N, C-alpha and C positions, 0 to 999 in steps of 0.2 A: 557546620552542624545542622543548619536549617535544611540544606539540601539532603543531608542524610536522613533527617526526620521525615522528609516528604516521601521517602521510599516506603515508610511504614504508616503513612497517614491515609485514611480512607475518606474521600470526599462525600458530600451528601448525594443521595440518590434522587433521580427525577424520572420516574416511570421507566427506568432502565430495563426492567424485565420485559416490558412491552416491545421495546426496540429490539432487545436481544432475541425474543421469540420470533419476531418478524424476520430478522436476518437469518436465524437458524433454519426456519422453514424455507426461506428463499434460496438457501444453498442446498438443503437436504433433498427437496423435491427434484430439482434438475439432476443432481448426482445419482439419486436412486433410480431415476428414469434411465440415465445412461448406463447404469449398472445392469438393469434389466435388459437393455438393448445390446449389452456387451460392447459398449463404445466408450470406455473410460479414457480412451486416448483424447477425447474431446472435453475431459473434465476441467481442464484449465480455462476453457472459454466459459463454461458454466460458473466456475468459481469467481472469476473476475466480473462476469455479468451480474452476479449476485451482490457485488459491492454497491450496486445502485441503492440497495436497501439501507445503507448506513447513512445516507444523506437525509436531511430534513427530519431529524430524530423526533422532535416534539412539536413540529410545526402543525398548524391547522391543515385539514385535508387538502384544500385547494392549493395552498402554497407548497405543501409537501409533494403533491403530484407534479407541480411545475418544476420544483427543484430536482426531484428524482428523474423526471423526464430529461432535463438538461444533462444531469450527471450520467444517466444511462447512455444517452446519445454520444456524449464525449468519450465514455469508456469504450463504446463500440468502435468509434473512430480510432482510438488508440490501439485496440486489438486488431483492427484491419491493417493499420500501418505496420504493426508489429509482425503480423503474418507475412506481409509483403517484404518487409526488411529481412525476415528469415530466409527468404528465397533469393536474395541478392547475391549471396555467395556462390550459389550454383549458377545463377543467371550470368554472372560476370566472371566465372571461373576463378574466384578468389581463393587464396590459401586460407586454412583455418585461422591463422593469426590475423590475416586481413579482414576476414569476416567478423572476428571478435572486435577489432577496432572500429569497424563500421557500426556495430551494435552499440558500442560505448558512445560514439559520436551521436548516433540517432537518439539514444536514450537521454543524452544530455540536452539535446534540442527539445525533446518531449518534456523534460523536467521544467525548463523555462517557459515553454509555450503553455503548458497546462496550468502551471502556477498562475500565469497571467489571466488565463480564461476563468479559472476558479475564482480569482479575486474579482474579476469583472462581473461575474454572475453572483457574487457573494455566497458561494456554496460553502457549506460546513459539513464535514471537516475541511479546513483550509489547506492550501498547499497541493502539491502534485505527487505525494508519496505513493498513493494507490496507482496512479497512472504510470509512474516509473516502474513499479513492481510488475504491473500487468504487461507493459510494453516489453521490458527486458526479459521477463520469464517466457513469454510467447516467442519472442524473437530468437531466443537461445535454444528452442526445441529443435533437435536435429532432424527428426522425421515428422514433418508437418502433415497433418491431415488435410483432406481437400478443403480449399478455402471456403467454399460455399457452405460446407457442413459446419465448420467452426463458427462462421458468422451467423448461421441459422440458430445454432445452440445459444450463442450470445444474445441474439435478438429475442428469442423465446424466454430466456432467463431474465433479461431486462423487463420484458412485458409482465412476467410473473411477479417480479419485485414491485412493479407499479401497481398491480392489482392488490398485492398484499398490503402495500402502503395505504390504500384507501379502503381496505376490507372492513375496517371498523364501522364504516357508514351503514352497514346492514343493520346495526343496532341503533335505534333512535337516540338512546342515551349517550352514545359516543360520537354522534355526528357533530361536525363543526360547520358553520356557514360556508357555503361554496362561493366565496368571493374571489374573483380573479385578482391576484396580486399585481401591484404596479411594478413595471420594469425597474430593477435596481439602478440607481444613478450614483456614480462615485463623485465625490468632491475632488477638486484639483489635488489636494493633499493626499487623498486616498489613491488617486491614480499614480502619483509619484511614488508612494509607498509600495504599490503593487509592482511597479516597474523595478524598483530597487530589490524587492523580494524575489522577483523573477531572476534578476542577476545573481542573487545569492544562491538560488537553486541551480543555476547553470554552473557556477563556480564549484559548489559543493559536490554536485553529481559528477561533473567532469573530472575534478581532481581525484575524487574517491574512485571513480571508474578506472582512471589511469593507474593509480597506485595499486588498486586491487588486481588489475590485469598484469602489471609488471611483477607484482609479488607472486601472483599465481604462476606466471611463467618461470619465475626463479625458484620458487619453493615447490611447485608441482601441485597446485590446487586450482579449482575453478569457481564458478558461480560468482564472478566479479560483480554482478549487479546487486548482490546483497550488500556490498559496500556502498553502492550508490543509494540504495534505499535507506540504510542506516545513516548516511551522511546528511540527509535532508530532515531527519527526525528533529534535531535540535533547532531547526529554523522556525518552528511553530511555537509561539509563546509571547507573553506580554512584556517580558523583561529578559535581560541578558542572563540573570541568575536562573530564571525559570527554564530558559533554553538550554543552558549548560546542564542543569539538573535532568532534563529529559534525555540528553545524550548519555549521561551516566546511568539513568534508569533503563535505557534501552539495552545497555551491555549487561546489567545485572538481570533484567527480566529475560533476556535471551539465554543467558547461561542457565537460569533456573528452568526455562522452557525446554532446553536441550536435555536436561535430566529427565523431565517428564516424557519427552519424546523417546528417549532411550528406553524407558520402561515400557512405553507403548509398543515400540518395535521389537523389544525382547519377547513380548507376548505373541508376536507374529499374527496379527489380526487378519481375518478373512476380508475380502473386498467389501462385503456388506457391513462388516464391523468397522472398517476404515471409514466408510461413508458416515456412519453414526458418530464416530469420533470427531470427524471434521465438523459436523453439525453441532455437536456438544461443545467443541472448542470455540466455534463461532459464537455460540450463545454466551459462553464465558467471556470472550473478548469484548463483546458489546455491553455486557453487564458492567464491566469495570474500566473500559477505555477512558471514560470521562471522570472516573473517581479514583482510580489507583493504577497508574501507568505500568508499574513493575508487574503487578498481578495480571494486568491485561496482556502483557508480553509473554507471560507464561502460557497463555492460551493461544496467542497469535503465532508463536514459533512453531508448534506442532502443525497448525493449519497450513502454514506456508510450506513446510518441508514435506508433509504427507501429500499435499497436492502435487508437489514436484515429483515425488516418487511414483504417483499414479501415472503420470504422463511420460516421465523419463526415468525408469528404474535405474538405481545405482547403489553402490555399497553404502549402507546406513552410516558406518563409521566415517567414511570419507565425507559424507554429507554433513554430519555433525561437526567435523573438524573445519570444513569450509565455512560453515555458518558462523562459528564463533570468531574465526580469524577475520573474515570479511566484515563482520559486525564491528569488531574493535577498530579496524582500519577506517571504516566509514564514520563511526561515531567520533573518532579522534579528528577526522577532517571536518565534520560538521561543527564540533565545538570550536575548532580553530577559526572557521569562517564566522561564527557568531562573535568570537572574542576579537577578531581582527580590527573592526572599526574602533572599538574602545581602546585597544592598544595603540592604534594609529593616532587617535586624538590625544592620548596622554603623551606620546612621544613628541607630537607637535607642540603641545603646551609647555614642554620642558625646554624647547629650543629658545635660545635668547633672542630677543627682539632685535631687528637690524638697526 
């Protein structure tokens, strides 16, 4: 009952409108520019580069700049590796199935590595969800744009996010002291927890990617990386109950978001309207991501799928179907990974002493 009530509970706000506005502007300006240049094929690089703005939400300016700089550079590295991975199939003459499994394996490695780096740098949001999403989405694009163009868009978008992050300094009343933050140092216990968490990300992403791929080959649907993204959502939380609750909320929020997306696609928006929708949904997602996860997912789902449609057009109906099926698979795997240690401890406790 407590998990059910959390789906309808709104947490307290903390200058969320300021963060939401920064993130909305950070994604709108690059996408609008690409639209004017008729280069929406590069939209995915701008969208993921704009994720830089979600880090350091309410930190002082100097610390926020440092956090966002690290987050932006890490995201650029992820996008570069993803673009290179996308080219491996052609470079090594792999079959489509072989290319898919290479992408699953590479995304699994990114899940664990980025989780460890994020924990080492004490970045918030924690975990590697955004890096998994960015890597797998770019790696799965069939017709890759020139590498230098994609990375240029990513670098410019990250730079814009950094400028927006400290833009409040133009007003004296909003300035915070520019004090260089001390490098974060983890205690031995925190280092051990970070390593265990990274293992959890590897297991969750790897199992979900495998099941999503096998189910897709059997039932005839794609976008297996959505299962990998959904699988790591429950891994963030302070308790097992909270983590399981996030997995359930992910499914409910995604289902509601698909209803909203279906309505948007039914209206057949023009490209400039689509860019406005993405910016508006990004604003909504950041407004509620720390307060009401189900509601945040209602906004996140259209952003993820519309961005995919901009780069790799496909049937909206198939896209909606793939999203909900892969999300259910991934969330189930994530919840299982969260519950596994507790179940194991209880089973061992029931064993009679030798």
